C-alpha positions as CSV (number, residue, x, y, z in Angstrom):
1,M,18.2,65.2,148.5
2,F,21.6,66.4,149.0
3,S,23.0,66.8,152.3
4,P,26.3,68.7,152.4
5,M,29.0,65.8,152.6
6,K,28.0,65.3,148.7
7,L,27.9,69.2,147.9
8,I,30.5,69.7,149.2
9,I,32.4,67.0,147.1
10,L,30.2,68.0,143.8
11,I,32.1,71.4,144.1
12,A,35.8,70.0,144.7
13,V,35.1,67.9,141.7
14,I,33.8,70.8,139.6
15,A,36.8,72.4,141.0
16,V,39.4,69.8,140.2
17,V,38.4,69.7,136.7
18,W,37.7,73.7,136.4
19,Y,41.5,74.3,137.1
20,G,42.9,71.4,134.9
21,F,41.1,72.3,132.6
22,K,43.2,76.3,133.0
23,A,46.4,74.3,133.1
24,M,46.2,72.4,130.4
25,G,45.3,76.0,128.5
26,R,48.2,77.5,129.4
27,M,50.5,74.6,128.1
28,K,49.0,74.6,124.9
29,A,49.6,78.1,125.6
30,K,53.1,77.3,126.3
31,A,54.1,74.8,123.9
32,A,52.7,77.8,121.3
33,A,54.9,80.0,121.5
34,K,57.9,78.0,121.9
35,L,56.5,76.1,118.5
36,D,56.7,80.4,117.2
37,E,60.0,80.9,118.6
38,N,61.6,77.9,117.1
39,N,60.0,79.1,113.7
40,D,61.2,82.5,114.2
41,Q,64.2,81.8,114.8
42,D,64.4,78.9,111.7
43,N,63.1,82.7,109.6
44,I,65.8,84.5,111.0
45,E,68.4,82.2,110.0
46,D,66.8,82.0,106.9
47,R,67.5,85.9,105.5
48,N,71.2,85.6,106.4
């Protein structure tokens, strides 16, 4: 049977994993946006 302490730890582990994946997603999106920005600047320089 689950004790309250085990349930609290389980919820905490799930929360850490959940927020970890959210943070990784934000970092990937930020890196992709930076890469796109750099590509856009390269394309502008090529046009001149």
